PDB file of N, CA, C and O in Angstrom, chain B, residues numbered from 101:
ATOM      1  N   MET B 101      22.935  17.970  25.756  1.00  0.00           N
ATOM      2  CA  MET B 101      23.706  18.512  24.427  1.00  0.00           C
ATOM      3  C   MET B 101      25.240  18.436  24.894  1.00  0.00           C
ATOM      4  O   MET B 101      25.565  18.737  26.042  1.00  0.00           O
ATOM      5  N   LEU B 102      26.141  18.020  23.941  1.00  0.00           N
ATOM      6  CA  LEU B 102      27.477  18.068  24.274  1.00  0.00           C
ATOM      7  C   LEU B 102      28.176  19.300  24.161  1.00  0.00           C
ATOM      8  O   LEU B 102      28.064  20.072  23.208  1.00  0.00           O
ATOM      9  N   ASP B 103      29.060  19.502  25.378  1.00  0.00           N
ATOM     10  CA  ASP B 103      29.860  20.756  25.411  1.00  0.00           C
ATOM     11  C   ASP B 103      31.150  20.400  24.779  1.00  0.00           C
ATOM     12  O   ASP B 103      32.061  19.789  25.339  1.00  0.00           O
ATOM     13  N   PHE B 104      31.146  20.898  23.394  1.00  0.00           N
ATOM     14  CA  PHE B 104      32.442  20.495  22.622  1.00  0.00           C
ATOM     15  C   PHE B 104      33.279  21.694  22.638  1.00  0.00           C
ATOM     16  O   PHE B 104      32.836  22.825  22.434  1.00  0.00           O
ATOM     17  N   ILE B 105      34.531  21.408  22.892  1.00  0.00           N
ATOM     18  CA  ILE B 105      35.780  22.413  22.510  1.00  0.00           C
ATOM     19  C   ILE B 105      36.658  21.962  21.592  1.00  0.00           C
ATOM     20  O   ILE B 105      37.074  20.803  21.616  1.00  0.00           O
ATOM     21  N   THR B 106      37.029  22.867  20.673  1.00  0.00           N
ATOM     22  CA  THR B 106      38.051  22.689  19.735  1.00  0.00           C
ATOM     23  C   THR B 106      39.349  22.562  20.127  1.00  0.00           C
ATOM     24  O   THR B 106      39.649  23.084  21.200  1.00  0.00           O
ATOM     25  N   ILE B 107      40.279  21.925  19.439  1.00  0.00           N
ATOM     26  CA  ILE B 107      41.667  21.920  19.879  1.00  0.00           C
ATOM     27  C   ILE B 107      42.360  23.370  19.719  1.00  0.00           C
ATOM     28  O   ILE B 107      43.217  23.816  20.482  1.00  0.00           O
ATOM     29  N   LYS B 108      41.861  23.985  18.652  1.00  0.00           N
ATOM     30  CA  LYS B 108      42.231  25.482  18.529  1.00  0.00           C
ATOM     31  C   LYS B 108      41.833  26.549  19.704  1.00  0.00           C
ATOM     32  O   LYS B 108      42.507  27.537  19.997  1.00  0.00           O
ATOM     33  N   GLU B 109      40.562  26.140  20.340  1.00  0.00           N
ATOM     34  CA  GLU B 109      40.243  27.038  21.502  1.00  0.00           C
ATOM     35  C   GLU B 109      41.291  26.612  22.566  1.00  0.00           C
ATOM     36  O   GLU B 109      41.894  27.513  23.149  1.00  0.00           O
ATOM     37  N   VAL B 110      41.564  25.297  22.873  1.00  0.00           N
ATOM     38  CA  VAL B 110      42.447  24.916  23.857  1.00  0.00           C
ATOM     39  C   VAL B 110      43.719  25.545  23.582  1.00  0.00           C
ATOM     40  O   VAL B 110      44.284  26.049  24.552  1.00  0.00           O
ATOM     41  N   LYS B 111      44.331  25.622  22.359  1.00  0.00           N
ATOM     42  CA  LYS B 111      45.672  26.036  22.020  1.00  0.00           C
ATOM     43  C   LYS B 111      45.917  27.699  22.400  1.00  0.00           C
ATOM     44  O   LYS B 111      46.900  28.259  22.884  1.00  0.00           O
ATOM     45  N   ASN B 112      44.734  28.172  22.015  1.00  0.00           N
ATOM     46  CA  ASN B 112      44.438  29.686  22.227  1.00  0.00           C
ATOM     47  C   ASN B 112      44.241  30.104  23.518  1.00  0.00           C
ATOM     48  O   ASN B 112      44.520  31.257  23.847  1.00  0.00           O
ATOM     49  N   SER B 113      43.693  29.126  24.458  1.00  0.00           N
ATOM     50  CA  SER B 113      43.660  29.579  25.831  1.00  0.00           C
ATOM     51  C   SER B 113      44.942  29.202  26.606  1.00  0.00           C
ATOM     52  O   SER B 113      45.267  29.678  27.694  1.00  0.00           O
ATOM     53  N   ILE B 114      45.619  28.289  25.900  1.00  0.00           N
ATOM     54  CA  ILE B 114      47.027  28.137  26.516  1.00  0.00           C
ATOM     55  C   ILE B 114      48.001  29.253  26.305  1.00  0.00           C
ATOM     56  O   ILE B 114      48.747  29.656  27.198  1.00  0.00           O
ATOM     57  N   GLY B 115      47.970  29.690  25.209  1.00  0.00           N
ATOM     58  CA  GLY B 115      48.655  30.731  24.675  1.00  0.00           C
ATOM     59  C   GLY B 115      48.292  32.107  25.325  1.00  0.00           C
ATOM     60  O   GLY B 115      49.205  32.910  25.515  1.00  0.00           O
ATOM     61  N   SER B 116      46.996  32.426  25.680  1.00  0.00           N
ATOM     62  CA  SER B 116      46.778  33.537  26.539  1.00  0.00           C
ATOM     63  C   SER B 116      47.091  33.408  27.849  1.00  0.00           C
ATOM     64  O   SER B 116      47.365  34.448  28.447  1.00  0.00           O
ATOM     65  N   TRP B 117      47.120  32.211  28.540  1.00  0.00           N
ATOM     66  CA  TRP B 117      47.360  32.148  29.788  1.00  0.00           C
ATOM     67  C   TRP B 117      49.028  32.282  29.860  1.00  0.00           C
ATOM     68  O   TRP B 117      49.594  32.960  30.718  1.00  0.00           O
ATOM     69  N   CYS B 118      49.568  31.689  29.046  1.00  0.00           N
ATOM     70  CA  CYS B 118      51.300  31.970  28.850  1.00  0.00           C
ATOM     71  C   CYS B 118      51.399  33.214  28.892  1.00  0.00           C
ATOM     72  O   CYS B 118      52.022  33.594  29.883  1.00  0.00           O
ATOM     73  N   ARG B 119      51.008  34.094  28.158  1.00  0.00           N
ATOM     74  CA  ARG B 119      51.107  35.693  27.808  1.00  0.00           C
ATOM     75  C   ARG B 119      50.786  36.195  29.208  1.00  0.00           C
ATOM     76  O   ARG B 119      51.714  36.789  29.756  1.00  0.00           O
ATOM     77  N   GLU B 120      49.910  36.101  29.738  1.00  0.00           N
ATOM     78  CA  GLU B 120      49.281  36.757  30.944  1.00  0.00           C
ATOM     79  C   GLU B 120      50.284  36.296  32.033  1.00  0.00           C
ATOM     80  O   GLU B 120      50.792  37.191  32.709  1.00  0.00           O
ATOM     81  N   MET B 121      50.599  35.131  32.264  1.00  0.00           N
ATOM     82  CA  MET B 121      51.620  34.866  33.421  1.00  0.00           C
ATOM     83  C   MET B 121      52.919  35.452  33.005  1.00  0.00           C
ATOM     84  O   MET B 121      53.601  35.934  33.910  1.00  0.00           O
ATOM     85  N   ARG B 122      53.419  35.497  31.684  1.00  0.00           N
ATOM     86  CA  ARG B 122      54.776  36.170  31.348  1.00  0.00           C
ATOM     87  C   ARG B 122      54.802  37.759  31.726  1.00  0.00           C
ATOM     88  O   ARG B 122      55.755  38.399  32.171  1.00  0.00           O
ATOM     89  N   LYS B 123      53.460  38.221  31.417  1.00  0.00           N
ATOM     90  CA  LYS B 123      53.361  39.883  31.711  1.00  0.00           C
ATOM     91  C   LYS B 123      53.171  40.165  33.119  1.00  0.00           C
ATOM     92  O   LYS B 123      53.410  41.280  33.583  1.00  0.00           O
ATOM     93  N   ALA B 124      52.682  39.042  33.929  1.00  0.00           N
ATOM     94  CA  ALA B 124      52.508  39.391  35.279  1.00  0.00           C
ATOM     95  C   ALA B 124      53.888  39.298  36.099  1.00  0.00           C
ATOM     96  O   ALA B 124      54.080  39.714  37.241  1.00  0.00           O
ATOM     97  N   GLU B 125      54.846  38.625  35.210  1.00  0.00           N
ATOM     98  CA  GLU B 125      56.101  38.503  35.931  1.00  0.00           C
ATOM     99  C   GLU B 125      57.190  39.567  35.201  1.00  0.00           C
ATOM    100  O   GLU B 125      58.416  39.516  35.302  1.00  0.00           O
ATOM    101  N   ASN B 126      56.569  40.328  34.605  1.00  0.00           N
ATOM    102  CA  ASN B 126      57.298  41.454  33.771  1.00  0.00           C
ATOM    103  C   ASN B 126      58.341  41.041  33.088  1.00  0.00           C
ATOM    104  O   ASN B 126      59.460  41.531  33.237  1.00  0.00           O
ATOM    105  N   LEU B 127      58.049  40.032  32.217  1.00  0.00           N
ATOM    106  CA  LEU B 127      59.261  39.342  31.128  1.00  0.00           C
ATOM    107  C   LEU B 127      58.755  39.773  29.816  1.00  0.00           C
ATOM    108  O   LEU B 127      57.567  39.949  29.545  1.00  0.00           O
ATOM    109  N   THR B 128      59.692  39.917  29.077  1.00  0.00           N
ATOM    110  CA  THR B 128      59.417  40.095  27.700  1.00  0.00           C
ATOM    111  C   THR B 128      59.560  38.492  27.059  1.00  0.00           C
ATOM    112  O   THR B 128      60.163  37.632  27.701  1.00  0.00           O
ATOM    113  N   LYS B 129      59.029  38.242  25.924  1.00  0.00           N
ATOM    114  CA  LYS B 129      59.218  37.011  25.131  1.00  0.00           C
ATOM    115  C   LYS B 129      60.560  36.535  25.131  1.00  0.00           C
ATOM    116  O   LYS B 129      60.829  35.342  25.273  1.00  0.00           O
ATOM    117  N   GLN B 130      61.526  37.555  24.956  1.00  0.00           N
ATOM    118  CA  GLN B 130      62.870  37.103  24.813  1.00  0.00           C
ATOM    119  C   GLN B 130      63.503  36.606  26.143  1.00  0.00           C
ATOM    120  O   GLN B 130      64.321  35.693  26.256  1.00  0.00           O
ATOM    121  N   GLU B 131      62.979  37.365  27.114  1.00  0.00           N
ATOM    122  CA  GLU B 131      63.482  37.150  28.531  1.00  0.00           C
ATOM    123  C   GLU B 131      63.094  35.534  28.960  1.00  0.00           C
ATOM    124  O   GLU B 131      63.854  34.738  29.511  1.00  0.00           O
ATOM    125  N   LEU B 132      61.657  35.293  28.529  1.00  0.00           N
ATOM    126  CA  LEU B 132      61.103  33.922  28.967  1.00  0.00           C
ATOM    127  C   LEU B 132      61.918  32.863  28.209  1.00  0.00           C
ATOM    128  O   LEU B 132      62.356  31.839  28.733  1.00  0.00           O
ATOM    129  N   ALA B 133      62.083  33.224  26.885  1.00  0.00           N
ATOM    130  CA  ALA B 133      62.747  32.285  25.954  1.00  0.00           C
ATOM    131  C   ALA B 133      64.081  31.891  26.536  1.00  0.00           C
ATOM    132  O   ALA B 133      64.302  30.696  26.733  1.00  0.00           O
ATOM    133  N   GLU B 134      65.025  32.843  26.837  1.00  0.00           N
ATOM    134  CA  GLU B 134      66.209  32.571  27.486  1.00  0.00           C
ATOM    135  C   GLU B 134      66.161  31.812  28.667  1.00  0.00           C
ATOM    136  O   GLU B 134      66.980  30.911  28.847  1.00  0.00           O
ATOM    137  N   GLU B 135      65.095  32.139  29.680  1.00  0.00           N
ATOM    138  CA  GLU B 135      65.117  31.189  30.805  1.00  0.00           C
ATOM    139  C   GLU B 135      64.708  29.872  30.540  1.00  0.00           C
ATOM    140  O   GLU B 135      65.083  28.960  31.278  1.00  0.00           O
ATOM    141  N   LEU B 136      63.964  29.664  29.546  1.00  0.00           N
ATOM    142  CA  LEU B 136      63.623  28.168  29.315  1.00  0.00           C
ATOM    143  C   LEU B 136      64.496  27.689  28.285  1.00  0.00           C
ATOM    144  O   LEU B 136      64.294  26.510  27.993  1.00  0.00           O
ATOM    145  N   GLU B 137      65.429  28.279  27.637  1.00  0.00           N
ATOM    146  CA  GLU B 137      66.305  27.850  26.663  1.00  0.00           C
ATOM    147  C   GLU B 137      65.514  27.514  25.447  1.00  0.00           C
ATOM    148  O   GLU B 137      65.708  26.412  24.935  1.00  0.00           O
ATOM    149  N   LEU B 138      64.689  28.291  24.947  1.00  0.00           N
ATOM    150  CA  LEU B 138      63.816  28.179  23.718  1.00  0.00           C
ATOM    151  C   LEU B 138      64.231  29.424  23.137  1.00  0.00           C
ATOM    152  O   LEU B 138      65.051  30.183  23.652  1.00  0.00           O
ATOM    153  N   SER B 139      63.560  29.634  21.904  1.00  0.00           N
ATOM    154  CA  SER B 139      63.718  30.891  21.234  1.00  0.00           C
ATOM    155  C   SER B 139      62.507  31.775  21.237  1.00  0.00           C
ATOM    156  O   SER B 139      61.381  31.327  21.451  1.00  0.00           O
ATOM    157  N   ARG B 140      62.767  33.087  20.987  1.00  0.00           N
ATOM    158  CA  ARG B 140      61.643  33.954  21.231  1.00  0.00           C
ATOM    159  C   ARG B 140      60.464  33.496  20.205  1.00  0.00           C
ATOM    160  O   ARG B 140      59.286  33.639  20.533  1.00  0.00           O
ATOM    161  N   PHE B 141      60.789  33.005  19.101  1.00  0.00           N
ATOM    162  CA  PHE B 141      59.847  32.717  18.102  1.00  0.00           C
ATOM    163  C   PHE B 141      58.885  31.694  18.731  1.00  0.00           C
ATOM    164  O   PHE B 141      57.664  31.845  18.725  1.00  0.00           O
ATOM    165  N   THR B 142      59.573  30.559  19.314  1.00  0.00           N
ATOM    166  CA  THR B 142      58.560  29.649  20.031  1.00  0.00           C
ATOM    167  C   THR B 142      57.659  30.169  20.962  1.00  0.00           C
ATOM    168  O   THR B 142      56.487  29.794  20.966  1.00  0.00           O
ATOM    169  N   ILE B 143      58.178  31.167  21.919  1.00  0.00           N
ATOM    170  CA  ILE B 143      57.279  31.630  22.829  1.00  0.00           C
ATOM    171  C   ILE B 143      56.138  32.344  22.133  1.00  0.00           C
ATOM    172  O   ILE B 143      54.993  32.147  22.539  1.00  0.00           O
ATOM    173  N   ALA B 144      56.383  33.216  21.042  1.00  0.00           N
ATOM    174  CA  ALA B 144      55.598  33.863  20.245  1.00  0.00           C
ATOM    175  C   ALA B 144      54.574  33.036  19.713  1.00  0.00           C
ATOM    176  O   ALA B 144      53.409  33.418  19.822  1.00  0.00           O
ATOM    177  N   LYS B 145      54.879  31.775  19.057  1.00  0.00           N
ATOM    178  CA  LYS B 145      54.171  30.794  18.395  1.00  0.00           C
ATOM    179  C   LYS B 145      53.249  30.205  19.422  1.00  0.00           C
ATOM    180  O   LYS B 145      52.069  30.030  19.121  1.00  0.00           O
ATOM    181  N   LEU B 146      53.728  29.865  20.693  1.00  0.00           N
ATOM    182  CA  LEU B 146      52.995  29.346  21.794  1.00  0.00           C
ATOM    183  C   LEU B 146      51.756  30.163  22.291  1.00  0.00           C
ATOM    184  O   LEU B 146      50.645  29.680  22.507  1.00  0.00           O
ATOM    185  N   GLU B 147      52.169  31.659  22.461  1.00  0.00           N
ATOM    186  CA  GLU B 147      51.258  32.514  22.788  1.00  0.00           C
ATOM    187  C   GLU B 147      50.250  32.689  21.822  1.00  0.00           C
ATOM    188  O   GLU B 147      49.137  33.063  22.190  1.00  0.00           O
ATOM    189  N   ASN B 148      50.522  32.439  20.483  1.00  0.00           N
ATOM    190  CA  ASN B 148      49.430  32.767  19.282  1.00  0.00           C
ATOM    191  C   ASN B 148      48.740  31.533  19.197  1.00  0.00           C
ATOM    192  O   ASN B 148      47.909  31.431  18.294  1.00  0.00           O
ATOM    193  N   GLY B 149      48.939  30.488  20.032  1.00  0.00           N
ATOM    194  CA  GLY B 149      48.112  29.205  19.790  1.00  0.00           C
ATOM    195  C   GLY B 149      48.587  28.410  18.642  1.00  0.00           C
ATOM    196  O   GLY B 149      47.811  27.666  18.043  1.00  0.00           O
ATOM    197  N   GLU B 150      49.937  28.545  18.277  1.00  0.00           N
ATOM    198  CA  GLU B 150      50.277  27.874  16.974  1.00  0.00           C
ATOM    199  C   GLU B 150      51.231  26.793  17.294  1.00  0.00           C
ATOM    200  O   GLU B 150      52.452  26.940  17.336  1.00  0.00           O
ATOM    201  N   ASN B 151      50.468  25.497  17.559  1.00  0.00           N
ATOM    202  CA  ASN B 151      51.227  24.152  17.664  1.00  0.00           C
ATOM    203  C   ASN B 151      52.230  24.215  18.637  1.00  0.00           C
ATOM    204  O   ASN B 151      53.401  24.109  18.271  1.00  0.00           O
ATOM    205  N   PRO B 152      51.930  24.388  19.936  1.00  0.00           N
ATOM    206  CA  PRO B 152      52.949  24.311  20.907  1.00  0.00           C
ATOM    207  C   PRO B 152      53.456  22.835  21.015  1.00  0.00           C
ATOM    208  O   PRO B 152      52.594  21.958  20.972  1.00  0.00           O
ATOM    209  N   THR B 153      54.572  22.525  21.130  1.00  0.00           N
ATOM    210  CA  THR B 153      54.992  21.285  21.549  1.00  0.00           C
ATOM    211  C   THR B 153      54.715  20.690  23.085  1.00  0.00           C
ATOM    212  O   THR B 153      54.717  21.467  24.039  1.00  0.00           O
ATOM    213  N   LEU B 154      54.494  19.374  23.246  1.00  0.00           N
ATOM    214  CA  LEU B 154      54.249  19.088  24.833  1.00  0.00           C
ATOM    215  C   LEU B 154      55.477  19.660  25.610  1.00  0.00           C
ATOM    216  O   LEU B 154      55.304  20.182  26.711  1.00  0.00           O
ATOM    217  N   GLU B 155      56.793  19.559  25.010  1.00  0.00           N
ATOM    218  CA  GLU B 155      57.903  19.927  25.819  1.00  0.00           C
ATOM    219  C   GLU B 155      58.036  21.578  26.135  1.00  0.00           C
ATOM    220  O   GLU B 155      58.540  22.097  27.132  1.00  0.00           O
ATOM    221  N   THR B 156      57.518  22.136  25.149  1.00  0.00           N
ATOM    222  CA  THR B 156      57.426  23.762  25.383  1.00  0.00           C
ATOM    223  C   THR B 156      56.389  23.837  26.451  1.00  0.00           C
ATOM    224  O   THR B 156      56.638  24.487  27.466  1.00  0.00           O
ATOM    225  N   LEU B 157      55.397  23.307  26.328  1.00  0.00           N
ATOM    226  CA  LEU B 157      54.279  23.384  27.163  1.00  0.00           C
ATOM    227  C   LEU B 157      54.559  23.100  28.823  1.00  0.00           C
ATOM    228  O   LEU B 157      54.088  23.681  29.800  1.00  0.00           O
ATOM    229  N   LEU B 158      55.402  22.106  28.746  1.00  0.00           N
ATOM    230  CA  LEU B 158      55.956  21.603  29.996  1.00  0.00           C
ATOM    231  C   LEU B 158      57.043  22.331  30.624  1.00  0.00           C
ATOM    232  O   LEU B 158      57.152  22.335  31.850  1.00  0.00           O
ATOM    233  N   LYS B 159      57.879  22.966  29.847  1.00  0.00           N
ATOM    234  CA  LYS B 159      58.873  23.959  30.391  1.00  0.00           C
ATOM    235  C   LYS B 159      58.029  25.322  30.736  1.00  0.00           C
ATOM    236  O   LYS B 159      58.387  26.028  31.679  1.00  0.00           O
ATOM    237  N   VAL B 160      57.062  25.610  30.050  1.00  0.00           N
ATOM    238  CA  VAL B 160      56.418  26.727  30.618  1.00  0.00           C
ATOM    239  C   VAL B 160      55.567  26.376  31.858  1.00  0.00           C
ATOM    240  O   VAL B 160      55.439  27.235  32.730  1.00  0.00           O
ATOM    241  N   LEU B 161      55.051  25.323  31.978  1.00  0.00           N
ATOM    242  CA  LEU B 161      54.317  25.053  33.088  1.00  0.00           C
ATOM    243  C   LEU B 161      55.232  24.915  34.375  1.00  0.00           C
ATOM    244  O   LEU B 161      54.898  25.323  35.487  1.00  0.00           O
ATOM    245  N   GLN B 162      56.413  24.295  34.082  1.00  0.00           N
ATOM    246  CA  GLN B 162      57.346  24.276  35.313  1.00  0.00           C
ATOM    247  C   GLN B 162      57.767  25.445  35.638  1.00  0.00           C
ATOM    248  O   GLN B 162      57.880  25.716  36.834  1.00  0.00           O
ATOM    249  N   TYR B 163      58.091  26.393  34.648  1.00  0.00           N
ATOM    250  CA  TYR B 163      58.828  27.869  34.920  1.00  0.00           C
ATOM    251  C   TYR B 163      57.837  28.503  35.928  1.00  0.00           C
ATOM    252  O   TYR B 163      58.258  28.919  37.007  1.00  0.00           O
ATOM    253  N   PHE B 164      56.527  28.585  35.593  1.00  0.00           N
ATOM    254  CA  PHE B 164      55.531  29.168  36.292  1.00  0.00           C
ATOM    255  C   PHE B 164      54.788  28.339  37.468  1.00  0.00           C
ATOM    256  O   PHE B 164      53.617  28.498  37.812  1.00  0.00           O
ATOM    257  N   ASP B 165      55.605  27.532  37.944  1.00  0.00           N
ATOM    258  CA  ASP B 165      55.272  26.560  38.996  1.00  0.00           C
ATOM    259  C   ASP B 165      53.813  25.996  38.822  1.00  0.00           C
ATOM    260  O   ASP B 165      53.061  26.180  39.779  1.00  0.00           O
ATOM    261  N   GLU B 166      53.361  25.391  37.821  1.00  0.00           N
ATOM    262  CA  GLU B 166      52.177  24.927  37.373  1.00  0.00           C
ATOM    263  C   GLU B 166      52.231  23.322  37.246  1.00  0.00           C
ATOM    264  O   GLU B 166      51.199  22.654  37.186  1.00  0.00           O
ATOM    265  N   MET B 167      53.479  22.777  37.210  1.00  0.00           N
ATOM    266  CA  MET B 167      53.462  21.518  36.726  1.00  0.00           C
ATOM    267  C   MET B 167      52.847  20.391  37.886  1.00  0.00           C
ATOM    268  O   MET B 167      52.464  19.260  37.586  1.00  0.00           O
ATOM    269  N   LYS B 168      52.846  20.877  39.056  1.00  0.00           N
ATOM    270  CA  LYS B 168      52.239  20.059  39.921  1.00  0.00           C
ATOM    271  C   LYS B 168      50.497  19.983  39.639  1.00  0.00           C
ATOM    272  O   LYS B 168      49.850  18.939  39.727  1.00  0.00           O
ATOM    273  N   SER B 169      50.020  21.102  39.344  1.00  0.00           N
ATOM    274  CA  SER B 169      48.578  21.091  38.962  1.00  0.00           C
ATOM    275  C   SER B 169      48.351  20.291  37.705  1.00  0.00           C
ATOM    276  O   SER B 169      47.299  19.655  37.646  1.00  0.00           O
ATOM    277  N   LEU B 170      49.203  20.234  36.677  1.00  0.00           N
ATOM    278  CA  LEU B 170      48.869  19.308  35.644  1.00  0.00           C
ATOM    279  C   LEU B 170      49.133  17.903  35.993  1.00  0.00           C
ATOM    280  O   LEU B 170      48.435  17.089  35.389  1.00  0.00           O
ATOM    281  N   ASN B 171      49.856  17.511  36.706  1.00  0.00           N
ATOM    282  CA  ASN B 171      50.372  16.277  37.044  1.00  0.00           C
ATOM    283  C   ASN B 171      49.083  15.624  37.967  1.00  0.00           C
ATOM    284  O   ASN B 171      48.632  14.485  37.846  1.00  0.00           O
ATOM    285  N   GLN B 172      48.610  16.711  38.950  1.00  0.00           N
ATOM    286  CA  GLN B 172      47.509  16.090  39.652  1.00  0.00           C
ATOM    287  C   GLN B 172      46.303  15.978  39.111  1.00  0.00           C
ATOM    288  O   GLN B 172      45.438  15.330  39.701  1.00  0.00           O
ATOM    289  N   PHE B 173      46.039  16.620  37.841  1.00  0.00           N
ATOM    290  CA  PHE B 173      44.857  16.585  36.956  1.00  0.00           C
ATOM    291  C   PHE B 173      45.160  15.202  36.442  1.00  0.00           C
ATOM    292  O   PHE B 173      44.234  14.391  36.475  1.00  0.00           O
ATOM    293  N   VAL B 174      46.296  14.832  35.985  1.00  0.00           N
ATOM    294  CA  VAL B 174      46.429  13.583  35.173  1.00  0.00           C
ATOM    295  C   VAL B 174      46.258  12.244  36.109  1.00  0.00           C
ATOM    296  O   VAL B 174      45.704  11.211  35.734  1.00  0.00           O
ATOM    297  N   VAL B 175      46.861  12.472  37.440  1.00  0.00           N
ATOM    298  CA  VAL B 175      46.712  11.448  38.418  1.00  0.00           C
ATOM    299  C   VAL B 175      45.171  11.220  38.718  1.00  0.00           C
ATOM    300  O   VAL B 175      44.686  10.090  38.654  1.00  0.00           O
ATOM    301  N   ASP B 176      44.475  12.259  39.023  1.00  0.00           N
ATOM    302  CA  ASP B 176      43.234  12.173  39.277  1.00  0.00           C
ATOM    303  C   ASP B 176      42.125  11.483  38.098  1.00  0.00           C
ATOM    304  O   ASP B 176      41.135  10.810  38.384  1.00  0.00           O
ATOM    305  N   LYS B 177      42.482  11.769  37.024  1.00  0.00           N
ATOM    306  CA  LYS B 177      41.974  11.237  35.842  1.00  0.00           C
ATOM    307  C   LYS B 177      42.273   9.661  35.761  1.00  0.00           C
ATOM    308  O   LYS B 177      41.435   8.913  35.257  1.00  0.00           O
ATOM    309  N   MET B 178      43.244   9.273  36.167  1.00  0.00           N
ATOM    310  CA  MET B 178      43.864   7.853  36.135  1.00  0.00           C
ATOM    311  C   MET B 178      43.128   7.110  37.061  1.00  0.00           C
ATOM    312  O   MET B 178      42.670   6.023  36.708  1.00  0.00           O
ATOM    313  N   GLU B 179      42.894   7.647  38.506  1.00  0.00           N
ATOM    314  CA  GLU B 179      42.316   7.124  39.625  1.00  0.00           C
ATOM    315  C   GLU B 179      40.896   7.116  39.250  1.00  0.00           C
ATOM    316  O   GLU B 179      40.180   6.239  39.732  1.00  0.00           O
ATOM    317  N   ASN B 180      40.392   8.005  38.432  1.00  0.00           N
ATOM    318  CA  ASN B 180      38.925   7.862  38.062  1.00  0.00           C
ATOM    319  C   ASN B 180      38.601   6.805  37.124  1.00  0.00           C
ATOM    320  O   ASN B 180      37.566   6.147  37.229  1.00  0.00           O
ATOM    321  N   LEU B 181      39.677   6.579  35.979  1.00  0.00           N
ATOM    322  CA  LEU B 181      39.408   5.370  35.157  1.00  0.00           C
ATOM    323  C   LEU B 181      39.450   4.019  36.124  1.00  0.00           C
ATOM    324  O   LEU B 181      38.529   3.203  36.086  1.00  0.00           O
ATOM    325  N   ASN B 182      40.530   3.867  36.940  1.00  0.00           N
ATOM    326  CA  ASN B 182      40.777   2.724  37.562  1.00  0.00           C
ATOM    327  C   ASN B 182      39.614   2.517  38.553  1.00  0.00           C
ATOM    328  O   ASN B 182      39.325   1.350  38.820  1.00  0.00           O
ATOM    329  N   ASP B 183      38.952   3.458  39.098  1.00  0.00           N
ATOM    330  CA  ASP B 183      37.627   3.289  39.899  1.00  0.00           C
ATOM    331  C   ASP B 183      36.647   2.783  39.216  1.00  0.00           C
ATOM    332  O   ASP B 183      35.944   1.889  39.688  1.00  0.00           O
ATOM    333  N   ASN B 184      36.449   3.329  37.899  1.00  0.00           N
ATOM    334  CA  ASN B 184      35.270   2.886  37.028  1.00  0.00           C
ATOM    335  C   ASN B 184      35.487   1.594  36.511  1.00  0.00           C
ATOM    336  O   ASN B 184      34.537   0.930  36.097  1.00  0.00           O
ATOM    337  N   GLN B 185      36.893   1.081  36.489  1.00  0.00           N
ATOM    338  CA  GLN B 185      36.875  -0.378  35.646  1.00  0.00           C
ATOM    339  C   GLN B 185      36.956  -1.322  36.794  1.00  0.00           C
ATOM    340  O   GLN B 185      37.052  -2.507  36.476  1.00  0.00           O
ATOM    341  N   SER B 186      36.933  -0.964  38.397  1.00  0.00           N
ATOM    342  CA  SER B 186      37.019  -1.984  39.191  1.00  0.00           C
ATOM    343  C   SER B 186      35.587  -2.496  39.424  1.00  0.00           C
ATOM    344  O   SER B 186      34.624  -1.729  39.435  1.00  0.00           O
ATOM    345  N   MET B 187      35.479  -3.919  39.624  1.00  0.00           N
ATOM    346  CA  MET B 187      34.079  -4.580  39.866  1.00  0.00           C
ATOM    347  C   MET B 187      33.989  -4.672  41.411  1.00  0.00           C
ATOM    348  O   MET B 187      32.970  -5.111  41.943  1.00  0.00           O
ATOM    349  N   TYR B 188      34.955  -4.297  42.056  1.00  0.00           N
ATOM    350  CA  TYR B 188      34.720  -4.331  43.514  1.00  0.00           C
ATOM    351  C   TYR B 188      34.918  -3.171  44.363  1.00  0.00           C
ATOM    352  O   TYR B 188      34.708  -3.249  45.573  1.00  0.00           O
TER     353      TYR B 188
END
């Protein structure tokens, strides 16, 4: 059986992760927003799983030093695709 996950579930997970990271750093939404040059409203929307932009997500990942993890995930996926396409 396929293990299906919805976009909404992923957005909610990202929002929860962001909220927990922010709280672990003892930051308010306003403080994080100022650090990222975003609005408090944008941070609130992200944390509520409401249509974060890629730019917002990347800024948050970079701030919490998780950009490398995302990049490595993408690189690994690309390598797997290339390995599967090679005949030799």
